[in-house]
N, C-alpha and C positions, 0 to 999 in steps of 0.2 A: 836851074834845078839844084846845083850845088849849094846855093844860098839856103834853100829850103832844108836840104839835108844838114847843113851846118846848124841851123836853128833847132832842128829836132834833136840832133846829137848833143847840143848844149843843154837842152831840156832833160835829156836822159841823164846827163851828168849831175845837174842840180837836183833832180829827183832822187837819184841814187844817194847822193851825199845826205840829203834830208832824211830819207827812210833808214839809211844805215845808222845815222845818229839816233833816231828814234828807237830803232830795234835794240841798239846797244844799251838803252836805259830801261828796258822792260824786265820785270821780274818774273818768276815762275808762274805766279797767279795771273799776271797780265797775258801771258802767252796762251793760256787756255780760256781766255775771255771770248765770248761770242763776237765775231767781227761783223762788218757790214755785208759780207758775202754769205748768202744763205747756206746754213749747215756747215760752215767752216769756222774754226776758231782762229785767233790771230796767228798762231804758229803755222796753221795750214795754209793761210794766205801767203806767208813768207816762203813756205815750202813750194807752193805753186810758182811763185816768182823765181825762186832759186832753180827749180827744175827747168822752168821756161828759159832761164838765162843759159843754162848748160846746153839745151837743145838749140837755142838761138845762136849760140857761139859756134856749135858744130855746123849749122846751116851756113853761117857767114864764112867759116873756114872752107866749107865745101865749094862755095862760090869763088873764093879767092884762089883755091887750088885747082878748080875745074873738075872736082870729083862729084859735085852735086850733093843733095841732102842725104842724110842718113835714112835708113828704112824704119818702118813702124816698130820693129823689134827694139831698135835702139831707143826710141822714145819711151816705149813701155818699160824698158830696163831702168831708165833714168827716173821715171815716175815712181816705180816700185821702190827704188833705193831711197828716195826722199820720203815716201809714205812711211817707210819703216823707221825713220829717224824719230828720236824723242823731240818734244817741243823745243828744248834747249838747243839740240844739235841743228834743227832746222833753222833756227834763228841765227846761230853762229855761222853756219855754212852759207846762208843766203848772201851775206855781205861779200865774201870773195868771189862767189859765183857770178853775182851781178856786176861786180867791179870788173871782172875779166871781160864780160860782154861789152860794157860801156867803153872800157879802155881800147878794145879792138875796133869799135866804131870810131873812136877818137883818132886812132892811128891811121885811118884811111886818108890817103892824100886827096888833093882836089880832083885829080883825074878819076880815081876810083869812085869818089862820091858822085861824080857825074856819069860815069860810063859803066860801072859794074852792074851786072844783072844777077839777081839772087833768086834761085828756085826755092820757094818756101815749101813746096811739096803738096800744098792744098789749093793752089790757084792754077788756072789753066796755063799761064805763061810766067816766066821769071819777071821780077819787078826791080825797080831801081832802089838805090840805097835809101832815098827819102821815104819811099813807100814801106820798105821792110822795117826801117827804124821807126817810122810813124806808127805802124801796127804794134810794135813793142812799147812805144811810148803810151799808146792807148791802154794796153793791158797794165802796164806798170802804174800809170797815174790813177786809174780807177781802183786798182787793188791797194794802192797806197791810201786812198780815201777809205777803203774798207778797214784798214788797220786803224787809221786815225779816228774814225767815227766810233770805234769801240770805246774811246776815251773822251770824245768830245762830239756831241750831237750837232754842233755848229760847224764841223769840219767842212772845208771846201777843197776843190781841186787846186793843184799847184798853178799859180799864175803863169809861170814860164811855159807850162804845157797847154794852157787853155787855148791860146791863139792857134798853134799848130793843129790841135785836135779839132778845133772848130772848122779849120780849112778842109779837113778830110771827112767830115761827118757824112757827106753825101755818098761816100764809098760804101758805107755799111747800113745806111738808113733803111733801105729796102729789106734787109735781113732782120734788122732790129724791130721794125714796126710790124704790128699785126692788124691789118685793115679790117679783119672780121670782127674786131672789137666794137666797131660802129655799125655792124650788120649791113655793110655796103652803103651806108649813108655818106655821100660825098661832102667833104668840108675843105675849104681853102682857107688856110690859116696864115696870117701874117705873124712872123716871129721877129721880135726886135730885142736885141741883146745889148748889154753894157759890159764893159771890161773884158774884151773889147766891144766897141759898138759895131753891130752888124744888123742888116735887115734882109730877110729873105722869106720865101713862102714854103709852107709845109702843106703838101697836097695829100689828102686822105680820101681814098675811094676804094677801088679794087686793088690798088697797090698803095704803098707809102713812098713818097719821093719829095725831093727838095726842088725849088725853082725860084724864079724872081718873086718878089713880094707882090701879091695880087693888088690890082688897083682898087677893087672893092671886096676886101676879105670878109669872110663869114664871121671871123673872130680875130682878135689880136692878142698874142701872148707877149708880154714884156717880162724879161727876166735877166739876171746875171748870166753871162755866157756859160759859166761853169755849171750852173744849175740846169740850163738847157742840155748840156752834155750829159749830166747825171740823169736827167729825165730819159734820154734816149736809151740808157743802159739799165733802167729800172731802179735807180738809186734816188727815188723821188718821194718817199713816204712823207706824209704831212709833217712829221717831227723833224725832217731834214730839209724842209722847204722854207726858205727865208721869206720875210714879210714883203720883200721887193718884188716877188713874183705875182703878176696880175694877169687875168684873162678876162677880156671884155667881149661882149657879144653873147647871143643866146644859142649859138650853133652847137656848142659843146662845153663841158666843164673840165676842170683840172682832173677830176676823177676819170673822165672819159680818156684824157690824154694818158693818164697812168695805165689804163687798160690797153691802150694802143702800144705802149712800151712797157711790157711786163718784166723785162729783164730775162736772165737766163735761169 
């Protein structure tokens, strides 16, 4: 398990270094440009990541010190402070806030990475470091794309993060997918990705879930792994869909899949 945590923490570091460099080069007009996140400009995405880093660091420190997570009032106070900042201040303060969280994860020794349990405050039981850091990696990676796509419609998810995020897709797929989009019509989809290469099944019916690739699928989706991940989080508009995405079979269309995964 420590090896998984190591990989995720390394991806958090490379992701931070990349976004910090990008943020440092943004001008005032860039910060108020519409991002890939609905109703947020670029500075608001960075504010969300900065406030999340502060809260995440407090949660991690609570696990290390045995005091547990902060209460809801603490979270609200952090969000309010970041919301009140100017676009420039959000961008400037995002970098040290996220650096502090990443550095704290990096400072965990092998035993802590294996044995520490972290109460996130919204899950029924504490989780290991790989799970907690993996959830932060998911949030960070997708919101980094939200920033990048404001300037480049061909933006893709960080390669270092794609593999770890692909490994944990099943944890959230039931929450992200909306089965009523197909009005109860069952579909067993084979999903085949590249970079990295994976194959598995997506089962759509009364619920949405992952499983083994079906022997006789109703349809086959072939796509870069990073686009599959973006699909599940609603970042799948035709303008952001590469030519390498194909769906064969008559059971459903790409627009059907977009409705199954509408995003937040």
